[in-house]
N, C-alpha and C positions, 0 to 999 in steps of 0.2 A: 821155691820156696816160697810161700805167703808175702805178702810184703807187709802187713801187719805185726807177723812172727820175725821177721827180717827186720823189724824198725826196732822190735823189743833189743833186742842183740845187737843192733848197732849205736844205743845210747851212748852219747859220749865220745861217739867217735866221727871222725868230721879229716878231710882232707883239707891242707893248707898248701899253695904254691905244690901241687902235686904229690905232697907227702900226707902219710897218715898219721894223724893226732888222736890221743886219747886223753881229754880234759889238758890241751896245751901239753901233752907230752910227747914227744916225737915216738913212735913205735919203732922208727928204725935204729934212734939210740938206745933204746930199751932191748932191744934185739942185742945189738952191739956190745953193752953193758951186762948183760944176763943169759944170751945166747939164746939160739932155737931149737928146737919147738919153745914159745915161751905164751903163757897164759895172761892175758892182762883185763882186768875187771874196772871198770868204772866207778868209781864210790859215788855219784850220784845219781847214775843207775838202779845202783842196788840200794840206796837210801830210799829211791821213788818206789823201787816194788814192794820193798819193805813196808813203807806207808800204805800203798794201795793193798796189802796183804791185811795189815791190821785194819783199816778201814773196813774190807769187806770182812773179816771175823766179828768185828762190833758189830754191823747189821746181821750176819747170820745168828749171834749170838742175843741177837736182842728178839729177832723173830722163834728162834727156839725157845727162848722164855717165854714170849708172850703166848706160844700155843700150848 
């Protein structure tokens, strides 16, 4: 998989002491509490993507309006 694409999906994920965390929350503990398979989202990553989309939308709107 492309490293740029992979980095988009791994925002907010990190390894600490050999364990995977999402924004300081242990993925292992989440899996124990909620079971697997488990889908975990990073709030920070969602906010960053939304801001990027919003910024790009405003730029596109300006270009369309200017033409």
